[in-house]
Backbone as numpy.savetxt, mean C-alpha at the origin, in Angstrom:
# Nx Ny Nz CAx CAy CAz Cx Cy Cz
5.29 12.61 -3.99 4.69 11.39 -4.47 4.18 12.13 -6.13
4.10 12.11 -6.71 4.02 12.53 -8.42 4.30 11.82 -8.63
3.86 12.25 -9.86 4.51 10.32 -11.03 4.42 11.66 -12.53
5.66 10.85 -13.13 5.63 11.11 -13.97 5.08 12.18 -15.31
4.45 13.47 -14.90 3.29 13.49 -15.77 2.90 14.38 -14.87
2.29 14.12 -13.48 1.23 14.63 -12.73 1.19 16.40 -13.42
0.26 15.41 -12.40 -1.09 17.84 -11.95 -1.61 18.31 -11.22
-0.54 18.00 -10.31 -1.01 18.24 -8.68 -2.50 19.66 -8.58
-2.48 20.03 -10.20 -3.40 21.53 -9.23 -5.22 20.60 -9.97
-5.14 19.61 -10.08 -6.40 18.93 -10.40 -6.63 18.77 -8.53
-8.57 19.20 -9.12 -8.83 18.26 -7.33 -9.29 17.06 -7.82
-9.81 16.19 -6.35 -9.80 14.95 -6.85 -11.45 15.10 -7.53
-12.04 15.61 -7.03 -13.15 15.29 -7.38 -13.40 14.96 -9.18
-12.10 16.20 -9.76 -12.59 16.16 -11.95 -11.30 14.98 -11.77
-11.02 14.28 -11.17 -10.15 12.35 -11.51 -10.84 11.67 -11.08
-12.15 12.34 -10.60 -12.67 10.08 -10.50 -13.26 10.00 -12.12
-13.98 11.67 -13.19 -13.58 10.26 -14.40 -12.69 10.24 -15.33
-11.13 11.22 -15.06 -10.11 11.63 -15.40 -9.77 9.98 -16.69
-9.30 8.62 -16.14 -9.06 7.51 -16.31 -9.95 7.63 -17.31
-11.19 7.22 -17.17 -12.19 6.32 -18.51 -12.08 7.75 -19.05
-11.86 8.81 -18.94 -11.17 10.41 -19.97 -10.87 9.77 -21.29
-9.53 9.99 -20.45 -7.31 9.26 -20.85 -7.75 8.68 -22.51
-8.21 7.43 -21.88 -8.89 5.92 -22.57 -9.18 6.38 -23.85
-10.11 6.96 -23.25 -11.62 7.52 -23.85 -10.57 7.54 -26.14
-9.80 9.20 -25.05 -8.77 10.56 -25.56 -8.24 9.52 -27.11
-7.77 8.52 -25.78 -6.30 6.83 -26.38 -7.00 6.89 -27.38
-8.13 5.64 -27.37 -8.44 4.79 -28.79 -9.52 6.25 -30.21
-9.07 7.66 -30.20 -8.99 8.43 -30.46 -10.79 7.73 -30.77
-11.32 8.27 -29.55 -13.16 8.63 -29.24 -14.28 7.58 -29.39
-13.73 6.24 -30.25 -13.77 5.47 -30.32 -15.13 5.26 -29.24
-14.61 4.87 -27.82 -15.88 4.81 -26.51 -16.06 6.10 -27.28
-17.48 5.83 -26.41 -18.38 7.03 -26.46 -19.23 6.31 -24.99
-18.20 6.60 -24.08 -19.24 5.66 -23.25 -18.53 6.98 -22.15
-19.98 7.78 -20.48 -19.98 7.58 -20.46 -19.92 7.80 -18.94
-18.74 9.52 -18.56 -17.11 8.77 -17.95 -19.03 8.53 -16.13
-19.21 8.32 -15.79 -19.63 8.37 -14.19 -21.65 7.60 -14.80
-21.40 6.07 -14.91 -22.32 5.56 -15.31 -22.89 5.99 -13.90
-22.29 5.80 -12.89 -23.68 6.56 -11.32 -22.76 7.28 -10.43
-23.73 7.32 -9.94 -24.08 8.46 -9.18 -22.57 8.44 -8.70
-22.27 7.44 -7.43 -20.75 7.81 -7.66 -19.33 6.80 -8.33
-19.47 6.83 -9.22 -18.63 6.23 -9.47 -17.84 6.07 -9.69
-17.05 4.96 -9.74 -15.36 4.89 -8.89 -14.16 3.74 -10.59
-13.44 4.84 -11.02 -13.01 4.05 -12.07 -11.84 4.05 -12.35
-11.53 3.87 -10.78 -10.20 2.97 -10.42 -9.67 2.51 -9.26
-8.72 1.64 -9.19 -9.02 0.92 -7.98 -8.68 2.12 -6.70
-8.72 1.96 -5.10 -7.38 2.77 -4.48 -7.34 2.55 -3.62
-5.88 2.71 -3.23 -4.05 2.29 -3.06 -4.08 3.34 -1.23
-4.30 3.01 -1.10 -4.16 3.16 0.68 -2.90 3.18 1.68
-2.53 3.61 1.06 0.13 3.04 1.76 -0.12 4.42 2.95
0.52 3.45 4.09 0.88 3.68 5.38 2.24 3.26 5.94
3.05 3.84 5.84 4.59 4.28 6.11 4.72 4.25 7.69
4.92 2.72 8.19 5.10 2.27 9.17 6.81 2.74 9.88
7.02 1.78 11.27 7.63 2.18 11.69 9.49 0.94 11.27
9.94 0.80 11.17 10.83 0.69 10.97 10.99 -0.60 9.43
10.88 1.06 8.93 11.13 0.38 6.93 10.07 -0.53 6.92
8.58 -0.62 7.38 7.91 -1.50 7.10 6.61 -0.36 5.89
6.08 -1.33 4.81 5.63 -0.35 4.64 3.94 -1.41 4.50
3.26 -1.05 3.92 1.89 -1.37 4.06 0.73 -0.68 3.08
0.06 -2.03 2.00 -0.78 -0.90 0.43 -2.05 -2.02 1.05
-2.70 -1.27 0.37 -4.33 -1.15 1.07 -4.87 -1.60 -0.94
-5.46 -2.16 -1.20 -5.35 -1.18 -2.15 -7.13 -2.43 -2.75
-8.30 -1.51 -2.92 -9.64 -1.17 -3.31 -10.57 -1.59 -3.92
-10.83 -2.79 -5.08 -12.02 -2.48 -6.02 -13.17 -2.68 -5.13
-14.08 -1.97 -5.95 -15.52 -1.21 -6.71 -16.26 -2.30 -7.02
-16.70 -3.39 -6.83 -17.83 -4.03 -7.58 -19.08 -3.23 -7.89
-19.72 -2.56 -7.31 -20.81 -2.23 -7.09 -20.63 -0.68 -7.82
-19.56 0.10 -8.39 -19.53 1.60 -8.73 -18.54 1.06 -9.04
-17.68 0.71 -9.84 -16.95 0.71 -10.91 -17.83 -0.28 -12.07
-18.06 0.64 -12.70 -18.41 0.21 -13.94 -17.64 -0.97 -14.95
-16.03 -0.81 -14.56 -15.65 -1.89 -15.82 -15.22 -2.81 -14.52
-15.99 -2.83 -13.02 -15.13 -4.60 -12.73 -17.13 -4.50 -12.00
-17.26 -5.63 -13.41 -18.61 -6.40 -12.49 -19.19 -6.95 -11.60
-18.06 -7.65 -11.37 -18.80 -8.76 -9.93 -16.39 -8.89 -8.96
-17.45 -9.69 -8.90 -16.10 -10.14 -7.50 -16.05 -10.47 -7.70
-15.58 -11.92 -8.85 -14.23 -12.21 -9.54 -13.36 -11.58 -10.13
-14.26 -10.22 -10.23 -13.74 -9.11 -12.07 -12.95 -8.77 -9.96
-12.65 -8.31 -9.79 -12.56 -7.85 -7.89 -11.02 -8.32 -7.72
-11.33 -9.40 -8.19 -10.27 -10.03 -7.49 -9.47 -10.03 -8.60
-9.33 -10.64 -10.06 -8.74 -10.93 -10.89 -8.49 -9.20 -10.74
-8.49 -7.92 -10.90 -8.02 -6.75 -11.36 -7.42 -6.60 -9.54
-6.97 -7.69 -8.02 -6.55 -7.03 -7.51 -4.61 -7.56 -7.53
-5.30 -8.61 -8.48 -3.81 -9.63 -8.16 -2.06 -8.74 -8.67
-1.71 -8.00 -7.88 -1.19 -7.60 -8.06 -0.92 -6.03 -8.58
-1.36 -4.65 -7.89 -2.02 -4.21 -9.14 -1.22 -2.73 -9.61
0.87 -3.47 -8.74 1.27 -2.28 -9.38 2.75 -3.88 -9.25
3.75 -2.52 -8.76 4.21 -3.50 -8.68 5.80 -2.02 -8.19
6.24 -2.36 -6.97 8.04 -1.82 -5.98 9.07 -1.92 -6.39
9.70 -0.96 -7.16 11.29 -0.60 -7.88 11.81 -1.60 -6.51
12.91 -2.33 -6.21 14.14 -3.40 -5.58 14.55 -2.64 -6.15
15.59 -2.64 -5.76 16.67 -2.40 -6.87 17.23 -2.01 -8.04
17.97 -2.56 -8.75 17.44 -2.59 -10.67 16.86 -2.98 -10.57
15.49 -3.76 -10.12 14.07 -4.22 -11.03 12.50 -3.97 -9.94
12.35 -4.40 -10.66 10.62 -3.88 -10.05 10.47 -5.67 -9.64
9.67 -5.87 -8.83 8.78 -6.78 -8.14 7.27 -6.52 -7.28
6.44 -7.79 -8.38 4.76 -7.25 -8.16 5.31 -8.14 -5.98
4.03 -6.61 -6.22 3.69 -7.28 -5.24 3.26 -8.50 -3.82
2.62 -9.56 -5.23 2.94 -10.52 -4.08 3.96 -11.63 -3.58
4.90 -10.56 -4.25 6.89 -11.02 -4.57 7.29 -10.85 -3.00
6.51 -9.31 -2.74 6.93 -9.08 -1.37 6.64 -9.80 -0.56
4.95 -9.60 -0.47 4.24 -10.52 0.75 3.18 -11.42 0.26
2.87 -12.62 0.97 0.91 -12.78 0.59 0.13 -12.17 0.76
-1.28 -11.32 0.03 -2.18 -10.59 0.51 -3.88 -11.07 1.35
-3.61 -10.40 2.28 -4.88 -10.18 3.06 -6.29 -10.21 2.28
-6.88 -10.61 1.98 -8.33 -10.36 0.67 -9.63 -10.40 1.54
-9.89 -9.31 2.26 -11.22 -8.29 3.06 -12.35 -8.16 1.99
-13.22 -8.61 2.78 -14.65 -8.13 1.52 -15.38 -7.02 3.19
-16.64 -6.23 2.31 -16.58 -5.05 2.43 -17.26 -4.65 2.20
-17.65 -3.35 3.43 -18.59 -2.28 2.75 -18.28 -0.81 3.44
-17.63 -0.81 3.53 -16.87 0.27 4.04 -15.88 1.84 3.05
-16.40 2.11 3.25 -16.32 2.83 1.84 -15.01 3.91 2.68
-15.35 4.32 4.03 -14.37 5.15 4.78 -13.50 5.36 4.94
-12.54 3.78 4.93 -11.31 2.58 4.72 -10.98 3.23 3.69
-10.91 3.20 2.30 -10.19 2.87 1.00 -10.43 4.01 0.85
-10.84 5.18 1.20 -10.38 5.80 0.11 -10.06 7.64 0.85
-9.60 8.69 0.76 -9.30 10.14 2.05 -10.60 11.26 1.84
-10.62 11.86 3.21 -11.14 12.54 3.02 -12.55 13.43 2.17
-11.64 14.22 2.20 -11.36 15.23 0.33 -11.70 14.71 -0.69
-12.48 13.37 -1.12 -12.60 12.81 -2.01 -14.67 13.31 -1.86
-15.71 13.32 -3.22 -17.01 13.60 -3.10 -16.87 12.21 -2.00
-18.68 12.17 -0.76 -18.24 11.65 -0.34 -20.22 10.83 -1.16
-19.79 8.94 -0.71 -21.07 8.80 -1.84 -22.95 9.07 -1.14
-23.44 8.85 -1.88 -24.45 9.32 -1.79 -25.42 8.26 -0.44
-26.26 9.01 0.63 -26.80 8.12 1.07 -27.14 6.96 0.91
-27.50 6.42 -0.02 -27.78 5.49 -0.14 -26.71 4.36 -0.63
-26.36 4.81 -0.96 -25.12 3.94 -1.87 -24.67 3.29 -0.63
-24.34 2.18 -1.56 -23.49 0.37 -0.91 -22.37 0.17 -1.08
-21.68 -0.40 -0.88 -20.17 -0.62 -1.87 -20.21 -1.90 -1.44
-20.03 -2.50 -3.12 -19.24 -3.81 -2.48 -17.96 -3.93 -2.87
-16.58 -3.89 -1.63 -15.49 -3.51 -1.50 -14.55 -4.50 -1.21
-13.87 -4.76 -2.66 -13.01 -5.77 -1.82 -11.21 -5.01 -1.77
-10.71 -5.35 -0.95 -8.89 -4.88 -0.71 -8.79 -6.31 -0.26
-6.97 -5.88 -0.60 -6.00 -6.39 -0.63 -4.98 -6.38 0.00
-3.74 -6.50 0.38 -3.39 -6.33 1.56 -1.96 -6.29 1.49
-1.42 -5.77 1.68 0.11 -5.92 1.39 1.12 -5.55 3.05
2.03 -5.71 3.68 2.54 -5.73 4.15 4.13 -6.30 3.88
4.87 -4.85 4.07 7.13 -5.95 4.04 7.20 -4.94 4.75
8.61 -5.45 4.62 9.98 -4.36 5.64 9.91 -4.09 4.44
10.49 -3.39 3.50 11.13 -2.66 2.17 13.09 -2.38 2.98
12.89 -2.45 1.55 14.56 -3.13 1.75 15.17 -1.91 1.03
14.76 -0.20 0.34 15.54 0.74 -0.55 14.34 2.23 0.94
15.07 2.45 0.59 15.15 3.75 0.88 13.93 4.50 1.09
13.92 4.60 -0.31 12.15 4.62 -0.45 11.18 4.49 -1.40
10.57 4.73 -1.30 9.43 3.02 -2.35 8.54 4.12 -3.55
8.61 2.56 -4.89 9.52 3.45 -5.76 7.95 2.49 -6.45
6.50 3.14 -6.86 5.77 1.98 -7.16 5.20 2.77 -8.63
5.19 1.65 -9.57 4.40 1.70 -11.16 3.00 1.15 -11.40
2.53 1.36 -12.15 1.33 1.08 -12.72 2.10 -0.19 -14.17
1.68 -1.01 -14.78 2.87 -1.92 -15.43 1.55 -1.80 -17.03
1.96 -0.93 -17.68 1.87 -0.98 -18.67 0.61 -2.16 -18.98
-0.38 -1.97 -19.78 -1.36 -2.76 -20.06 -2.03 -2.42 -19.35
-1.92 -2.41 -18.25 -3.15 -2.91 -17.10 -4.05 -1.46 -17.36
-5.82 -2.63 -16.98 -6.78 -0.90 -17.69 -7.63 -0.25 -16.51
-6.91 -1.44 -14.85 -7.45 -0.10 -14.12 -5.96 0.72 -13.50
-6.23 1.63 -13.54 -5.97 2.74 -13.21 -6.02 2.66 -11.91
-5.24 3.52 -10.67 -4.94 3.56 -9.00 -4.32 4.72 -8.90
-5.82 4.85 -7.65 -5.66 6.29 -7.58 -4.53 6.08 -5.49
-3.81 6.52 -5.75 -2.57 6.35 -4.90 -2.50 7.79 -3.32
-2.66 7.23 -2.38 -3.06 8.46 -1.51 -1.95 7.53 0.34
-2.39 9.16 0.40 -1.14 7.69 2.18 -2.10 9.03 3.34
-3.02 8.41 3.87 -3.70 9.17 5.63 -2.82 10.35 5.80
-4.01 11.70 5.86 -3.51 12.44 6.52 -2.05 12.65 7.69
-2.62 11.43 9.08 -1.19 11.57 9.90 -0.34 11.57 8.71
-0.12 10.55 7.87 1.46 9.82 7.11 1.91 10.82 6.57
0.84 11.98 6.35 1.84 12.95 4.98 2.87 13.80 5.67
3.68 13.69 4.61 4.88 14.64 5.43 4.45 16.44 5.01
5.42 17.84 5.43 4.93 18.80 4.80 5.42 19.02 3.36
6.35 18.56 2.75 5.77 18.21 1.33 5.08 17.33 0.60
4.35 16.17 0.12 3.82 15.20 0.28 2.88 15.55 -0.66
2.86 15.07 -1.99 1.59 15.07 -2.64 0.08 14.06 -1.59
-1.18 14.60 -0.99 -2.03 14.23 -0.81 -2.45 12.74 -1.45
-2.17 13.05 -2.98 -2.51 11.30 -3.79 -2.79 11.84 -4.63
-2.28 10.87 -6.13 -2.06 11.31 -6.91 -2.40 9.66 -7.76
-2.87 9.76 -9.55 -3.81 9.07 -10.18 -2.88 8.54 -11.36
-2.52 6.88 -11.41 -1.58 6.71 -11.57 -2.12 6.13 -13.01
-1.50 6.47 -13.78 -1.73 5.62 -15.21 -1.43 4.67 -15.79
-1.48 2.96 -16.10 -0.20 2.55 -17.09 0.38 3.31 -17.22
1.83 2.66 -17.00 2.89 3.09 -16.83 3.67 3.70 -16.03
2.76 4.53 -15.04 2.73 5.63 -14.75 4.21 4.94 -13.22
5.06 6.62 -12.58 5.98 5.73 -12.63 5.80 6.42 -10.78
5.57 7.04 -9.54 5.30 7.54 -8.84 6.98 8.08 -8.97
7.62 9.93 -7.95 9.07 9.90 -7.16 9.02 9.10 -6.18
10.41 9.06 -5.78 10.44 7.97 -4.62 10.14 8.88 -3.32
9.02 8.40 -2.75 8.48 7.91 -1.29 9.79 7.83 -0.01
9.62 8.68 0.79 10.38 8.08 1.95 10.44 6.70 2.79
10.49 5.79 2.63 10.41 5.14 4.49 11.06 5.25 5.67
10.57 5.39 6.49 10.57 5.44 7.79 11.97 4.03 7.32
12.81 5.36 8.75 14.13 4.23 8.00 13.84 2.61 10.36
15.24 2.39 9.11 15.27 1.26 10.86 15.97 1.26 12.09
15.15 1.19 12.92 15.42 1.64 14.47 17.18 0.77 15.03
17.57 1.41 14.55 19.88 1.12 15.04 19.48 0.93 15.97
19.99 -0.19 17.56 20.52 -0.83 17.85 21.40 -0.25 18.71
21.84 0.08 19.93 22.77 0.88 20.84 23.94 -0.21 20.28
24.94 1.05 20.16 26.08 0.47 20.54 26.99 0.57 21.44
27.70 -1.05 21.67 28.01 -1.13 22.86 29.48 -0.68 22.98
29.96 -1.31 21.96 31.70 -1.23 21.89 31.26 -2.60 22.30
32.87 -2.23 22.95 34.43 -3.56 23.85 32.54 -3.84 24.05
32.21 -2.98 25.72 31.36 -3.44 26.25 29.97 -4.99 25.86
29.97 -4.78 24.78 28.65 -5.78 24.37 29.50 -7.32 24.57
30.78 -7.49 23.85 31.18 -9.01 24.17 30.91 -9.04 25.70
31.47 -8.63 26.25 31.95 -8.29 27.91 30.22 -8.45 28.34
29.54 -7.99 27.60 27.73 -8.74 28.40 27.69 -9.76 28.24
28.02 -10.14 26.16 27.49 -11.52 26.93 28.63 -12.52 26.52
29.91 -12.50 27.81 30.31 -13.41 28.11 29.46 -13.70 30.52
29.45 -12.45 30.78 28.87 -12.35 31.74 27.19 -13.15 32.10
26.65 -12.53 31.34 24.81 -13.80 30.49 25.38 -15.00 30.48
26.03 -15.14 30.04 26.47 -16.97 29.96 26.91 -16.67 31.04
27.72 -16.66 32.08 27.87 -17.10 32.96 26.78 -17.47 34.59
26.23 -15.77 33.64 25.47 -15.78 34.91 24.10 -17.55 34.23
23.70 -17.77 32.93 23.32 -18.54 33.46 23.51 -19.72 33.29
25.69 -20.07 33.33 25.89 -21.27 33.72 25.74 -21.92 34.67
26.07 -20.81 35.89 25.65 -20.66 37.55 24.25 -20.88 37.55
23.03 -19.76 37.34 21.97 -20.71 36.92 20.84 -22.01 37.41
22.06 -22.28 36.23 21.72 -24.14 36.26 21.62 -25.14 37.16
23.38 -24.88 37.70 24.14 -25.83 38.76 23.66 -25.73 40.03
23.06 -24.57 39.89 22.55 -24.36 41.48 20.51 -24.21 41.92
20.07 -24.29 40.81 19.30 -25.58 40.35 19.44 -26.44 40.50
20.45 -27.50 40.35 21.16 -28.85 39.78 21.74 -28.73 41.31
21.81 -28.59 41.74 22.31 -28.24 43.85 21.27 -28.97 44.15
19.80 -27.28 44.30 18.76 -27.59 44.94 17.87 -29.06 45.04
18.22 -29.44 43.62 17.71 -30.90 43.33 17.92 -31.79 43.83
19.90 -31.56 44.33 20.31 -32.98 44.38 19.82 -33.01 46.14
20.08 -31.59 46.82 19.43 -31.27 47.90 17.80 -32.20 48.38
17.01 -31.82 47.82 15.91 -31.83 47.93 15.34 -33.21 47.91
16.84 -34.85 47.40 16.16 -35.35 47.71 16.86 -36.19 49.09
């Protein structure tokens, strides 16, 4: 689960201001803003990835308009959550909204939105969170995600500890243009292969249905 050019040696707490730092350097130092405007500034969207049975993928992306200096209010949060990433399907890329309709929730539960190894918020912190959730049956054996070029909001993609494979990266920070490596999804469950007995079973089931209908009709006539 590492994007091209990822640096897995970085600790999560050091990543919290990384997106802003890179944008400042890219601008030639023209933007001299503090990396942490608040005690617990979150300068990216968090994206919780859950892989479910039968190739189902759930992605919950959260914007915090209380502690993200780039998202000043709820309207800006909703705008930031309009298909924040794209998913590779076949030879092209699909917007999240093209895969499923999002469910939007307003809440304050930060523990749902970030892995436990991120620095916890101060005791007095009250987050204003908007979470958009997409769930779809993924048509590919692997999930590949990217943040489209030109997007201002970096995405902190992570999996719950219970969902991580032995060789998986726990998290990654995706900047605009970054593409993840393939993340294996759970395969579709296979139906039992009954071979030639499958046709016989269908014939027997149809016969039993017809017999049951005739029996009910006969019983109705006798009752009259």
